[in-house]
Each structure stands twice: as C-alpha cells, then as structure tokens.
VOBA-1610 file (N, C-alpha, C; in pm, whole numbers, padded with zeros to 5 digits, always signed):
BEGIN
Met+08182+15883-02391Met+08251+15993-02459Met+08222+15986-02608Thr+08187+16100-02668Thr+08158+16107-02811Thr+08287+16121-02890Arg+08305+16034-02989Arg+08424+16042-03073Arg+08384+16082-03215Arg+08471+16169-03277Arg+08447+16205-03416Arg+08485+16088-03506Ser+08411+16076-03613Ser+08445+15973-03710Ser+08572+16012-03781Pro+08649+15915-03836Pro+08772+15947-03911Pro+08746+16044-04026Ala+08629+16029-04091Ala+08599+16118-04205Ala+08586+16262-04160Arg+08515+16285-04045Arg+08497+16422-03996Arg+08630+16481-03953Arg+08716+16400-03893Arg+08846+16452-03850Arg+08932+16490-03970Ile+08922+16412-04076Ile+08998+16444-04198Ile+08950+16574-04258Val+08815+16593-04259Val+08760+16719-04312Val+08804+16837-04227Ser+08800+16822-04094Ser+08843+16931-04005Ser+08989+16963-04024Leu+09070+16860-04037Leu+09213+16883-04058Leu+09239+16952-04190Ala+09168+16913-04294Ala+09185+16976-04426Ala+09146+17123-04422Ser+09035+17153-04351Ser+08990+17293-04340Ser+09092+17377-04265Ala+09146+17320-04157Ala+09245+17395-04079Ala+09371+17420-04159Leu+09416+17316-04232Leu+09536+17333-04314Leu+09515+17436-04422Ala+09396+17438-04482Ala+09366+17538-04585Ala+09371+17678-04526Leu+09319+17695-04402Leu+09321+17825-04337Leu+09463+17868-04307Val+09544+17775-04256Val+09683+17808-04224Val+09759+17844-04351Val+09739+17767-04459Val+09807+17797-04584Val+09765+17932-04638Gly+09634+17964-04628Gly+09586+18093-04675Gly+09648+18208-04601Val+09657+18195-04467Val+09721+18300-04386Val+09868+18312-04420Ala+09935+18198-04440Ala+10077+18200-04475Ala+10099+18271-04608Val+10010+18243-04706Val+10023+18311-04835Val+10004+18461-04820Leu+09904+18503-04737Leu+09881+18645-04713Leu+10003+18709-04648Ala+10060+18641-04549Ala+10178+18695-04481Ala+10295+18707-04576Met+10315+18603-04662Met+10427+18608-04756Met+10407+18718-04859Thr+10279+18740-04900Thr+10251+18845-04998Thr+10285+18982-04940Ser+10241+19006-04814Ser+10269+19136-04751Ser+10418+19154-04729Ala+10484+19047-04681Ala+10627+19058-04652Ala+10707+19077-04780Gly+10658+19019-04890Gly+10733+19027-05015Gly+10717+19158-05088Ala+10612+19238-05052Ala+10589+19365-05120Ala+10694+19467-05077Ala+10753+19535-05173Ala+10859+19632-05143Ala+10801+19763-05091Pro+10872+19832-05004Pro+10829+19966-04964Pro+10818+20059-05084Thr+10722+20149-05079Thr+10699+20243-05189Thr+10717+20385-05139Thr+10791+20466-05212Thr+10812+20606-05177Thr+10766+20695-05292Gln+10682+20793-05260Gln+10644+20894-05359Gln+10710+21025-05321Thr+10782+21084-05416Thr+10859+21206-05392Thr+10788+21325-05454Phe+10776+21432-05376Phe+10716+21557-05423Phe+10823+21665-05423Ser+10854+21716-05541Ser+10947+21828-05555Ser+10868+21958-05566Phe+10939+22069-05562Phe+10872+22199-05565Phe+10796+22220-05695Ser+10670+22265-05684Ser+10589+22298-05801Ser+10523+22435-05789Gly+10524+22492-05669Gly+10458+22620-05647Gly+10309+22609-05624Ala+10259+22486-05603Ala+10116+22466-05580Ala+10097+22343-05490Ala+09978+22332-05431Ala+09946+22215-05351Ala+09924+22094-05441Glu+09969+21976-05395Glu+09950+21851-05469Glu+09885+21748-05376Asn+09833+21640-05436Asn+09760+21539-05358Asn+09835+21406-05353Phe+09820+21339-05238Phe+09864+21201-05222Phe+09745+21121-05172Val+09707+21018-05245Val+09595+20933-05206Val+09650+20808-05138Val+09608+20785-05013Val+09656+20669-04939Val+09605+20542-05007Pro+09694+20448-05041Pro+09651+20325-05110Pro+09557+20242-05023Glu+09471+20165-05090Glu+09383+20074-05018Glu+09466+19974-04937Gly+09422+19952-04814Gly+09490+19856-04728Gly+09605+19913-04648Ile+09638+20041-04668Ile+09748+20106-04595Ile+09690+20199-04489Cys+09738+20185-04365Cys+09688+20268-04255Cys+09797+20347-04183Phe+09923+20339-04233Phe+10031+20423-04179Phe+10119+20466-04296Val+10169+20589-04289Val+10269+20636-04384Val+10378+20709-04306Thr+10498+20710-04361Thr+10608+20787-04302Thr+10633+20908-04391Ile+10625+21025-04330Ile+10639+21152-04403Ile+10772+21216-04366Asp+10846+21260-04467Asp+10969+21335-04446Asp+10955+21467-04521Ala+10953+21577-04447Ala+10932+21710-04506Ala+11053+21799-04478Ile+11111+21855-04585Ile+11227+21943-04573Ile+11187+22082-04621Gly+11202+22182-04534Gly+11168+22319-04569Gly+11270+22381-04663Ala+11232+22492-04724Ala+11316+22559-04823Ala+11417+22654-04757Arg+11525+22678-04830Arg+11628+22772-04785Arg+11582+22916-04809Gly+11626+23005-04721Gly+11603+23147-04743Gly+11692+23200-04854Gly+11652+23310-04917Gly+11728+23368-05026Gly+11864+23420-04982Ser+11963+23408-05073Ser+12098+23460-05050Ser+12132+23560-05160Asn+12226+23650-05133Asn+12250+23757-05232Asn+12398+23775-05268Gly+12482+23681-05234Gly+12622+23692-05271Gly+12709+23758-05167Ile+12650+23835-05077Ile+12729+23895-04970Ile+12687+23842-04832Ser+12572+23778-04824Ser+12530+23712-04700Ser+12439+23595-04736Ala+12428+23500-04646Ala+12361+23374-04675Ala+12223+23366-04613Gly+12132+23301-04686Gly+12001+23269-04629Gly+12010+23149-04538Gly+11914+23136-04447Gly+11913+23023-04355Gly+11869+22895-04423Ala+11926+22782-04380Ala+11891+22652-04437Ala+11755+22605-04384Gly+11680+22535-04470Gly+11552+22480-04428Gly+11569+22360-04336Gly+11471+22337-04249Gly+11476+22226-04155Gly+11403+22103-04205Glu+11418+21991-04132Glu+11359+21863-04170Glu+11272+21810-04056Ala+11158+21746-04096Ala+11068+21685-03999Ala+11025+21549-04052Thr+11038+21445-03967Thr+11006+21308-04008Thr+10918+21242-03903Ala+10808+21177-03949Ala+10719+21110-03855Ala+10638+21002-03926Arg+10606+20894-03851Arg+10514+20791-03900Arg+10375+20828-03853Ile+10282+20840-03947Ile+10152+20898-03921Ile+10041+20797-03949Pro+09944+20779-03857Pro+09827+20697-03889Pro+09736+20768-03989Val+09691+20696-04088Val+09606+20753-04193Val+09489+20658-04218Thr+09395+20704-04298Thr+09281+20623-04336Thr+09298+20575-04480Ser+09283+20447-04500Ser+09296+20390-04633Ser+09202+20462-04730Gly+09258+20511-04840Gly+09179+20580-04942Gly+09166+20731-04925Glu+09210+20786-04811Glu+09194+20930-04792Glu+09297+21008-04874Thr+09266+21135-04899Thr+09355+21223-04974Thr+09427+21317-04880Leu+09560+21318-04888Leu+09643+21413-04814Leu+09692+21520-04909Gln+09709+21639-04858Gln+09759+21750-04940Gln+09905+21777-04906Val+09988+21790-05008Val+10131+21812-04992Val+10167+21950-05045Arg+10239+22027-04964Arg+10287+22159-05006Arg+10439+22163-04987Val+10510+22178-05095Val+10656+22183-05091Val+10700+22329-05096Gly+10778+22371-04997Gly+10819+22511-04986Gly+10913+22554-05097Gly+10897+22679-05141Gly+10987+22739-05238Gly+11092+22824-05170His+11214+22826-05224His+11319+22905-05159His+11295+23054-05182Gly+11342+23134-05085Gly+11334+23278-05101Gly+11419+23321-05220Ala+11373+23422-05290Ala+11442+23465-05412Ala+11585+23509-05381Asp+11678+23467-05467Asp+11820+23500-05451Asp+11856+23629-05524Gly+11973+23684-05487Gly+12033+23792-05565Gly+11966+23926-05552Asn+11948+23973-05429Asn+11890+24105-05406Asn+11748+24117-05459Val+11671+24010-05442Val+11529+24009-05481Val+11448+23978-05356Ala+11343+24056-05332Ala+11277+24049-05202Ala+11166+23946-05191Thr+11134+23873-05296Thr+11019+23784-05295Thr+11037+23667-05198Gly+10934+23641-05116Gly+10937+23527-05025Gly+10899+23399-05096Gly+10943+23284-05041Gly+10916+23155-05102Gly+10774+23107-05078Phe+10725+23021-05169Phe+10591+22962-05160Phe+10572+22890-05027Asn+10455+22906-04970Asn+10411+22843-04846Asn+10474+22907-04722Gly+10464+23039-04717Gly+10493+23108-04592Gly+10618+23191-04583Gly+10703+23191-04687Gly+10824+23273-04679Gly+10791+23422-04682Gly+10848+23498-04587Gly+10824+23642-04581Gly+10909+23718-04681Ala+10858+23830-04729Ala+10931+23913-04825Ala+11045+23988-04757Gly+11155+24009-04832Gly+11262+24094-04782Gly+11224+24240-04794Gly+11294+24324-04719Gly+11266+24467-04723Gly+11347+24539-04829Asp+11296+24652-04877Asp+11369+24733-04976Asp+11486+24805-04911Gly+11589+24831-04993Gly+11694+24920-04950Gly+11649+25065-04971Phe+11736+25156-04936Phe+11703+25298-04951Phe+11675+25330-05097Ser+11566+25401-05124Ser+11524+25441-05259Ser+11500+25321-05350Gly+11461+25208-05291Gly+11427+25090-05370Gly+11544+25009-05418Thr+11664+25038-05374Thr+11782+24962-05416Thr+11825+24865-05306Ser+11906+24766-05342Ser+11968+24674-05246Ser+11870+24612-05147Pro+11765+24543-05196Pro+11670+24483-05103Pro+11729+24360-05032Gly+11670+24327-04919Gly+11701+24200-04855Gly+11629+24086-04928Asp+11666+23962-04898Asp+11607+23847-04968Asp+11492+23786-04889Gly+11406+23716-04965Gly+11288+23656-04904Gly+11320+23532-04823Gly+11232+23503-04726Gly+11245+23381-04646Gly+11199+23259-04724Gly+11249+23143-04686Gly+11209+23017-04749Gly+11074+22970-04698Gly+10999+22904-04785Gly+10869+22850-04747Gly+10880+22718-04673Ala+10780+22688-04592Ala+10775+22560-04521Ala+10728+22450-04616Ser+10764+22326-04586Ser+10708+22209-04654Ser+10621+22134-04554Asp+10500+22097-04594Asp+10410+22029-04501Asp+10317+21932-04573Val+10257+21843-04494Val+10152+21752-04540Val+10034+21769-04446Arg+09915+21780-04504Arg+09795+21804-04423Arg+09679+21719-04472Arg+09584+21690-04381Arg+09464+21616-04418Arg+09347+21714-04429Gly+09239+21671-04492Gly+09125+21757-04512Gly+09066+21805-04380Pro+09017+21932-04377Pro+08994+22023-04490Pro+09115+22107-04532Phe+09236+22066-04497Phe+09360+22121-04551Phe+09395+22262-04503Gly+09350+22298-04384Gly+09390+22425-04325Gly+09519+22410-04245Asp+09568+22522-04191Asp+09690+22518-04111Asp+09674+22425-03989Ser+09555+22419-03932Ser+09533+22334-03815Ser+09528+22186-03850Asp+09527+22154-03980Asp+09519+22015-04027Asp+09655+21960-04069Arg+09763+22034-04042Arg+09897+21988-04081Arg+09943+21874-03993Leu+10000+21772-04056Leu+10049+21653-03987Leu+10198+21661-03957Val+10275+21714-04052Val+10420+21727-04041Val+10460+21856-04110Val+10553+21931-04048Val+10598+22059-04106Val+10750+22069-04097Gly+10816+22093-04210Gly+10958+22127-04213Gly+10971+22278-04229Gly+11032+22346-04133Gly+11039+22493-04133Gly+11134+22548-04238Gly+11099+22665-04293Gly+11185+22733-04390Gly+11287+22824-04323Gly+11398+22849-04393Gly+11502+22936-04340Gly+11474+23083-04367Gly+11532+23169-04284Gly+11515+23313-04300Gly+11597+23368-04416Gly+11549+23477-04476Gly+11619+23540-04588Gly+11740+23620-04543Ala+11835+23636-04635Ala+11958+23709-04605Ala+11935+23860-04607Pro+12007+23934-04521Pro+12003+24080-04529Pro+12101+24130-04635Asn+12084+24253-04678Asn+12176+24308-04777Asn+12295+24373-04706Thr+12374+24287-04645Thr+12494+24330-04574Thr+12582+24209-04552Ser+12710+24230-04537Ser+12800+24119-04509Ser+12807+24088-04361Ala+12736+24164-04279Ala+12747+24148-04134Ala+12637+24062-04075Gly+12556+23994-04157Gly+12447+23916-04100Gly+12410+23799-04191Ala+12311+23721-04147Ala+12264+23605-04224Ala+12124+23569-04177Gly+12053+23492-04261Gly+11924+23440-04222Gly+11938+23327-04122Gly+11839+23311-04035Gly+11840+23203-03938Gly+11789+23073-03998Ala+11846+22959-03957Ala+11804+22828-04006Ala+11664+22796-03956Gly+11587+22724-04040Gly+11453+22682-04002Gly+11452+22541-03948Gly+11338+22503-03888Gly+11320+22367-03839Gly+11344+22355-03691Gly+11333+22232-03640Gly+11345+22212-03497Gly+11221+22263-03425Thr+11221+22250-03293Thr+11110+22307-03217Thr+11118+22459-03214Gln+11235+22514-03249Gln+11252+22658-03258Gln+11348+22689-03371Gly+11306+22779-03463Gly+11396+22824-03567Gly+11505+22913-03510Asp+11618+22921-03580Asp+11727+23006-03535Asp+11697+23153-03564Asn+11756+23240-03482Asn+11745+23384-03506Asn+11830+23425-03625Gly+11782+23525-03700Gly+11868+23589-03799Gly+11974+23671-03728Thr+12082+23702-03797Thr+12192+23775-03733Thr+12220+23907-03804Ala+12282+23997-03731Ala+12323+24128-03779Ala+12398+24196-03666Thr+12458+24310-03694Thr+12511+24392-03585Thr+12395+24453-03510Asn+12417+24483-03383Asn+12314+24542-03296Asn+12189+24456-03283Ala+12202+24323-03299Ala+12093+24229-03273Ala+11966+24259-03351Glu+11981+24302-03477Glu+11863+24337-03555Glu+11806+24223-03637Gly+11859+24102-03621Gly+11804+23987-03691Gly+11667+23949-03638Gly+11582+23896-03728Gly+11451+23848-03686Gly+11462+23730-03592Val+11362+23711-03509Val+11362+23606-03407Val+11301+23478-03465Gly+11365+23363-03435Gly+11313+23236-03480Gly+11180+23201-03415Ala+11091+23135-03491Ala+10961+23093-03437Ala+10977+22974-03343Thr+10878+22952-03258Thr+10877+22840-03164Thr+10754+22752-03190Gln+10730+22655-03100Gln+10610+22571-03109Gln+10485+22645-03063Ser+10502+22756-02995Ser+10387+22825-02939Ser+10353+22956-03008Gly+10439+23006-03098Gly+10407+23132-03163Gly+10513+23177-03262Pro+10478+23275-03347Pro+10572+23328-03447Pro+10686+23405-03382Gly+10793+23425-03459Gly+10904+23507-03413Gly+10878+23655-03430Asp+10937+23733-03341Asp+10923+23879-03347Asp+11028+23935-03442His+11013+24065-03478His+11120+24131-03553His+11240+24152-03462Gly+11355+24189-03519Gly+11475+24211-03440Gly+11458+24323-03339Val+11550+24328-03244Val+11535+24422-03132Val+11612+24552-03152Gly+11694+24564-03257Gly+11774+24686-03271Gly+11707+24798-03347Gly+11597+24769-03415Gly+11522+24869-03491Gly+11375+24838-03477Asp+11293+24896-03562Asp+11149+24873-03542Asp+11070+24867-03672Asn+11135+24843-03785Asn+11057+24847-03909Asn+11045+24713-03981Gly+11097+24603-03924Gly+11060+24471-03971Gly+10929+24431-03904Thr+10867+24323-03950Thr+10742+24278-03888Thr+10758+24138-03831Ala+10680+24109-03730Ala+10677+23975-03671Ala+10607+23879-03767Gly+10634+23747-03751Gly+10559+23648-03824Gly+10413+23649-03782Ile+10326+23603-03871Ile+10182+23595-03842Ile+10137+23453-03872Gly+10104+23376-03770Gly+10067+23237-03792Gly+10183+23162-03855Ser+10156+23092-03965Ser+10259+23016-04034Ser+10342+23101-04130Gln+10306+23226-04146Gln+10371+23316-04241Gln+10488+23390-04177Gly+10604+23389-04246Gly+10718+23465-04198Gly+10695+23615-04210Gly+10758+23692-04120Gly+10746+23838-04123Gly+10823+23900-04237Thr+10790+24026-04266Thr+10854+24102-04373Thr+10979+24172-04321Gly+11086+24170-04400Gly+11207+24241-04362Gly+11188+24391-04367Gly+11263+24462-04283Gly+11252+24606-04276Gly+11315+24676-04396Thr+11268+24798-04421Thr+11315+24881-04532Thr+11406+24992-04479Ala+11521+25007-04544Ala+11613+25115-04503Ala+11550+25250-04533Ser+11556+25340-04437Ser+11488+25469-04452Ser+11583+25586-04475Gln+11714+25558-04478Gln+11809+25669-04495Gln+11935+25618-04564Asp+11984+25692-04659Asp+12106+25653-04729Asp+12226+25668-04636Gly+12330+25591-04665Gly+12452+25605-04585Gly+12497+25473-04529Phe+12516+25469-04397Phe+12578+25353-04333Phe+12496+25226-04350Ala+12366+25236-04339Ala+12281+25116-04337Ala+12170+25130-04440Asp+12206+25122-04569Asp+12106+25149-04672Asp+12051+25024-04738Gly+12084+24904-04687Gly+12033+24780-04743Gly+11908+24732-04672Gly+11827+24651-04743Gly+11705+24596-04684Gly+11734+24472-04601Ala+11642+24439-04512Ala+11655+24324-04423Ala+11587+24201-04484Gly+11623+24082-04433Gly+11568+23957-04482Gly+11432+23924-04424Gly+11351+23852-04504Gly+11220+23807-04458Gly+11230+23681-04374Gly+11130+23658-04290Gly+11127+23539-04204Gly+11086+23414-04280Gly+11131+23298-04233Gly+11095+23171-04294Gly+10957+23125-04253Gly+10886+23055-04343Gly+10757+22996-04309Gly+10776+22872-04224Gly+10670+22830-04153Gly+10684+22712-04069Gly+10555+22678-03998Tyr+10567+22591-03898Tyr+10453+22567-03810Tyr+10408+22703-03756Phe+10506+22783-03715Phe+10489+22926-03701Phe+10601+22993-03779Gly+10575+23114-03830Gly+10672+23184-03913Gly+10773+23264-03832Gly+10896+23273-03885Gly+11000+23353-03820Gly+10978+23502-03843Gly+11038+23583-03758Gly+11024+23727-03770Gly+11114+23785-03878Gly+11071+23894-03938Gly+11154+23965-04035Gly+11265+24043-03965Gly+11380+24054-04031Gly+11487+24135-03975Gly+11455+24284-03986Asn+11525+24363-03908Asn+11509+24508-03915Asn+11618+24570-04002Ala+11581+24679-04070Ala+11680+24763-04137Ala+11688+24891-04056His+11807+24919-04006His+11819+25029-03911His+11776+25161-03972Pro+11691+25238-03902Pro+11638+25362-03961Pro+11735+25478-03962Asn+11849+25467-03896Asn+11944+25577-03893Asn+12069+25545-03974Ala+12136+25646-04022Ala+12246+25626-04116Ala+12377+25585-04051Gly+12398+25609-03927Gly+12528+25577-03872Gly+12536+25611-03725Pro+12657+25637-03673Pro+12676+25667-03532Pro+12581+25778-03487Pro+12530+25772-03367Pro+12571+25678-03261Pro+12492+25546-03261Thr+12418+25516-03366Thr+12340+25391-03367Thr+12370+25311-03493Pro+12497+25266-03511Pro+12529+25188-03630Pro+12469+25049-03622Gly+12445+24988-03736Gly+12394+24851-03735Gly+12306+24822-03853Gly+12243+24702-03849Gly+12149+24657-03949Gly+12207+24651-04088Pro+12132+24601-04184Pro+12004+24531-04166Pro+12024+24388-04119Gly+11916+24325-04069Gly+11928+24191-04013Gly+11866+24084-04102Gly+11911+23960-04082Gly+11852+23845-04150Gly+11720+23806-04087Gly+11636+23737-04165Gly+11508+23690-04113Gly+11526+23569-04022Gly+11433+23552-03927Gly+11435+23436-03838Gly+11379+23313-03907Gly+11425+23195-03865Gly+11377+23070-03922Gly+11241+23029-03870Gly+11162+22961-03955Gly+11034+22907-03912Gly+11052+22779-03833Ser+10958+22748-03745Ser+10967+22627-03663Ser+10910+22506-03737Gly+10957+22386-03698Gly+10906+22262-03752Gly+10803+22199-03661Phe+10743+22087-03708Phe+10640+22022-03626Phe+10626+21875-03663Thr+10615+21790-03561Thr+10565+21654-03572Thr+10471+21632-03453Pro+10380+21535-03460Pro+10283+21519-03351Pro+10344+21497-03213Asp+10456+21423-03207Asp+10516+21396-03075Asp+10641+21479-03048Gly+10674+21571-03137Gly+10789+21659-03114Gly+10924+21598-03143Thr+10929+21474-03194Thr+11056+21412-03229Thr+11075+21416-03380Gly+11195+21375-03426Gly+11221+21370-03569Gly+11242+21506-03633Leu+11281+21606-03554Leu+11300+21742-03605Leu+11449+21777-03611Thr+11492+21831-03724Thr+11632+21871-03741Thr+11637+22011-03798Thr+11720+22096-03740Thr+11735+22234-03786Thr+11843+22243-03893Gly+11816+22323-03999Gly+11919+22360-04095Gly+11971+22247-04182Val+11884+22186-04263Val+11923+22073-04348Val+11937+22114-04494Gln+11840+22188-04547Gln+11837+22217-04690Gln+11924+22338-04724Thr+12040+22309-04782Thr+12134+22416-04818Thr+12171+22413-04967Ser+12127+22311-05040Ser+12177+22292-05177Ser+12099+22374-05279Asp+11996+22312-05344Asp+11928+22385-05449Asp+11825+22483-05395Gly+11799+22478-05266Gly+11715+22579-05205Gly+11571+22539-05183His+11504+22477-05281His+11365+22440-05264His+11351+22329-05161Gly+11229+22314-05108Gly+11201+22206-05016Gly+11177+22075-05088Leu+11144+21972-05011Leu+11121+21838-05064Leu+11034+21761-04964Val+10941+21679-05018Val+10858+21594-04933Val+10857+21453-04990Thr+10873+21352-04904Thr+10854+21214-04945Thr+10750+21148-04854Val+10669+21061-04914Val+10571+20982-04840Val+10599+20835-04870Thr+10625+20757-04765Thr+10666+20617-04781Thr+10572+20526-04704Tyr+10540+20411-04764Tyr+10463+20308-04694Tyr+10518+20170-04730Asp+10513+20080-04632Asp+10564+19944-04647Asp+10450+19848-04616Pro+10400+19774-04715Pro+10286+19685-04691Pro+10310+19583-04580Ser+10434+19547-04554Ser+10460+19448-04450Ser+10446+19504-04309Thr+10453+19636-04294Thr+10443+19696-04160Thr+10335+19803-04150Asp+10287+19855-04261Asp+10194+19967-04258Asp+10053+19932-04306Ser+10026+19802-04326Ser+09893+19762-04371Ser+09792+19776-04257Cys+09664+19782-04294Cys+09559+19802-04194Cys+09533+19677-04110Thr+09561+19558-04165Thr+09531+19432-04096Thr+09660+19360-04063Ala+09685+19343-03936Ala+09804+19267-03895Ala+09772+19118-03899Val+09867+19039-03939Val+09850+18893-03944Val+09886+18834-03809Ser+09790+18767-03745Ser+09813+18707-03613Ser+09834+18557-03627Pro+09915+18496-03538Pro+09935+18351-03542Pro+09803+18279-03517Ile+09784+18164-03583Ile+09663+18085-03566Ile+09701+17951-03502Val+09632+17916-03396Val+09655+17790-03325Val+09541+17695-03358Val+09574+17575-03408Val+09473+17474-03444Val+09475+17363-03340Arg+09360+17337-03279Arg+09348+17231-03180Arg+09243+17129-03227Phe+09271+17003-03200Phe+09179+16895-03238Phe+09131+16825-03110Ala+08999+16803-03105Ala+08945+16728-02992Ala+08971+16580-03012Gly+08993+16514-02899Gly+09016+16374-02886Gly+09000+16283-02996
//
C-alpha cells in the first residue's frame, strides 16, 4: 500500500483548509450584505434599472395609478403586482410608473395607458381620465416584454351615481353607473368593453384603456364618462347616455379597471393605490439569496 509522506499530507491539509476558509469568507460576505431596494416614483417617462453584477434574481413590486376623481364621484384605485423574477446580471430593465388620471373634471388619461374621459354636453363637465399601469419590462421593451404589471384604476364619471373600477388582479373591476353604463374591467385574455347601457364609450385596445363616452344631449345626463385604466390589458371606457331622460335614464359611467400581471398569476391585489394617485415601482435584490452563484458545502476527505 502506498502511503503519503507527512509533508505531502500537511500540504494537502493546508490547501483544503485554505479552500474551506475562502468559501466561508465568501458565504459570510454574501450573508452580511444587506438587501437593496431601488424605488421609482412617477416621472412621466420610462426609466432604466441595471441589474448589478452577480445578481440573477430581483423582486419587483409594481403599483398602478388611481383613476381621476372630480369631487362628486371617485376614480378606481390602482392595483399591485409582486413577483421574484430571474434576470441576467448586467442587463437593463425598463421601468414605467403609471400616472393618475387627471382630477377635477379634466379628461386627460394617466401616463402608460390611462384612457381619456369623455366630454360633457357642449364641452362642459367631462369625465376623468383612467390611471396608467406601472410595469417593468426587458429589452426590446415592448408590451410583450413586460415582466410585472400593476393595473391602473378607471376614471370617475361626472355624476354622483357612479365610480371608476379598481385596477389590478387577474381582472379589473367594472366601472359603475345607473343602467350598467360603467366600462368593463380588463382580464388576462383581453381588454374590457365599454358599458352596456349606451354605445359611445370605447373598449380598451391592448394595454390602453378605452375612452369615456361624450354626452350628446343637455338635460338629465349631460356629464362625460370616465376613461378606462391601463394594464396588462386596458379597461373599457364608460358610456355617457345619449338620451336626456325617461324612458332611458342613466349614465354616465365610470371607466373599467386595467388588469394586472405576474408570470405565474400570483401576487396580484386589486385596488391598492388610493392616496396620492400616482403609481410606484420598487426593485429589490438580496445578495445572500439572489446572487448568481450559490455556495455549496465542501466535503474534504483524506486518503489513508
């Protein structure tokens, strides 16, 4: 039987101990590094997040924007979507934070998919715009490249009898009004339609919320309808009833909420953003759990 000399065994033991110590130092360094969160607030434009070297997972939390409110009816709250996403170290992700639909009888839709509200009769008393979606996407940064989407809420109608639908979830909420004229919430498979009580709002198109209907006659229903919220798919715009009163009273309706999205369909919450209105996105990574190289135990064996 061949035996190692004491000198060779000492060298082998020293090399093994150095390897074990090196791995232990690496593990302690990763474990000791604190989680890092980068917060993106509304800016009205796309922004970039560069994945740090050595990081291969990030956790994204995206909150959609609220739909516009006008003092007599409320816009829908934006939804939230949270997911841990595999990424490539060094790649650039694009972040879009949704803008809230304009408040106070202003028809402008929010940044990133909020639909415009409809005009009231003779250009007065418009409905409010839908809230924009918040999302994170990888290159080439198209709608099909979105990783996480928080749906925006629908805009308020210019009436006390309705409200915008909340965004988020696998399906956004419907806008409300008398005679069911609120826009329909979007789903995972398609945009929401306009309300069913009239016919002058528009359905969502892709991720874009539909436009609220315009009142066509003075009298009973002279206010504009709310725009749909942006989302994975956009919510439908509410209708503004084309007739002035009986026998067809009703309208205008709130916009439908946009739908949310995560890759596995979990981590979705409807109706979260109700405060300042704009959306919010955070990207978090923890070197101890999200690094590209996992530290495996090392077993050292010595021959006879």
